[in-house]
C-alpha positions as CSV (number, residue, x, y, z in Angstrom):
1,I,-5.3,11.8,-2.5
2,A,-5.2,14.3,-4.6
3,V,-6.5,17.6,-6.7
4,V,-5.4,17.6,-9.9
5,A,-5.5,19.9,-13.4
6,A,-3.6,19.5,-16.6
7,I,-1.9,22.1,-19.3
8,T,-0.3,21.5,-22.5
9,P,2.8,24.2,-23.0
10,T,2.8,25.9,-26.5
11,S,6.4,25.5,-25.9
12,A,9.1,23.4,-24.3
13,V,10.5,26.6,-22.7
14,N,7.8,28.1,-21.2
15,L,7.5,27.9,-18.1
16,I,4.5,26.7,-15.5
17,K,2.8,28.8,-12.6
18,V,0.5,26.5,-10.3
19,A,-1.2,27.7,-7.4
20,A,-3.2,25.4,-5.7
21,S,-5.4,25.5,-2.1
22,S,-7.4,22.7,0.0
23,T,-9.9,22.2,2.9
24,A,-9.2,19.1,4.6
25,R,-10.3,16.6,7.6
26,N,-9.4,13.7,9.4
27,A,-12.6,11.4,8.7
28,S,-11.6,9.1,11.5
29,G,-12.2,11.4,14.4
30,V,-8.1,10.7,16.1
31,A,-5.9,13.7,15.5
32,S,-2.9,13.6,13.7
33,D,-0.2,15.2,11.5
34,F,-0.9,15.3,7.7
35,L,1.9,16.1,5.1
36,Y,1.0,17.3,1.7
37,R,2.8,19.1,-1.6
38,L,2.8,19.7,-5.2
39,H,3.7,17.1,-7.8
40,R,4.6,16.9,-11.8
41,G,3.6,13.7,-12.9
42,N,4.3,11.7,-9.9
43,T,7.6,13.9,-9.3
44,G,6.7,15.6,-6.0
45,I,7.9,19.9,-6.6
46,G,8.3,22.2,-4.5
47,T,8.3,22.2,-0.3
48,E,6.5,19.3,1.5
49,G,4.2,21.3,3.5
50,Y,3.1,19.7,7.5
51,L,-0.3,20.5,9.3
52,G,-0.3,19.3,12.8
53,N,-2.7,18.0,14.8
54,V,-5.7,17.7,12.6
55,G,-8.9,16.8,13.6
56,T,-12.4,16.3,12.7
57,T,-12.9,20.0,11.5
58,N,-12.1,21.1,8.4
59,V,-8.9,23.0,8.2
60,T,-7.7,25.1,4.9
61,F,-4.0,25.1,3.5
62,T,-2.3,26.7,0.2
63,I,1.1,25.3,-1.0
64,P,3.6,26.6,0.8
65,G,5.7,28.8,-1.0
66,G,3.3,29.2,-3.6
67,P,2.2,30.4,-6.4
68,F,5.4,27.7,-7.5
69,I,6.6,28.0,-10.8
70,D,7.9,25.0,-12.9
71,M,9.9,24.2,-15.7
72,P,8.4,20.8,-17.3
73,N,10.6,21.3,-20.8
74,V,7.7,19.6,-22.7
75,A,5.0,20.8,-25.3
76,T,2.9,17.6,-24.0
77,A,0.1,17.5,-21.8
78,T,1.5,18.0,-18.0
79,T,-0.7,17.1,-14.6
80,Y,-0.1,19.1,-11.9
81,S,-1.3,17.4,-8.6
82,L,-2.0,19.0,-4.8
83,K,-1.2,15.6,-2.6
84,M,-1.6,14.9,0.9
85,K,-0.8,11.8,3.0
86,N,-0.8,10.8,6.8
87,T,2.4,10.4,8.8
88,D,0.6,7.5,10.8
89,N,-0.3,5.3,7.5
90,S,-3.5,5.0,9.2
91,T,-6.2,7.9,9.9
92,T,-7.7,8.3,6.8
93,L,-8.1,11.7,5.5
94,T,-10.9,13.5,3.1
95,M,-9.2,15.7,1.2
96,P,-10.9,18.8,0.2
97,Y,-13.4,18.2,2.6
98,V,-16.3,20.5,1.3
99,T,-18.4,22.7,3.2
100,G,-20.7,25.5,2.2
101,S,-18.5,27.1,0.1
102,T,-14.9,25.6,0.5
103,G,-13.6,22.8,-1.4
104,A,-10.0,22.7,-3.5
105,M,-8.4,24.4,-6.1
106,I,-5.5,24.1,-8.1
107,Q,-4.7,26.7,-11.3
108,V,-2.1,26.2,-13.9
109,D,-1.2,29.0,-16.3
110,E,1.8,29.3,-18.7
111,L,4.0,31.7,-18.7
112,M,4.8,32.8,-22.0
113,G,9.2,32.9,-22.7
C-alpha cells in the first residue's frame, strides 16, 4: 500500500525535499503492528517507522525525521512513495484511510544548488 508523488529535477546535482504523512487503519478488526517507510522507486530511504497495536480506529503518522532530504543524482522523473506493511503478513491494512478532512499527503520539492 503506498501514497505516491513524482518529480523531475532540473539538474542531477539538485536535492529533493520529501515530506509525507498519512492516515491508516487496520481493516481486519484485529490489532496488529505496522511498518512504514519512504521509498525512491523501489529503494527504501530514510528511517523505517513503526506503529504498534493499530486497531480499527484511524491513526495518523508522518515519516520519521521528516522532511527527508534526498540526492537522487538524476535529471529524470523520480518517484517517491510512502509505503506501509503489516508485520504479521496477514492483517488487512487500509492506507490512506479517509475520514472527514484526513487522508494522505506526499510533497516533493526541488532544492536548487
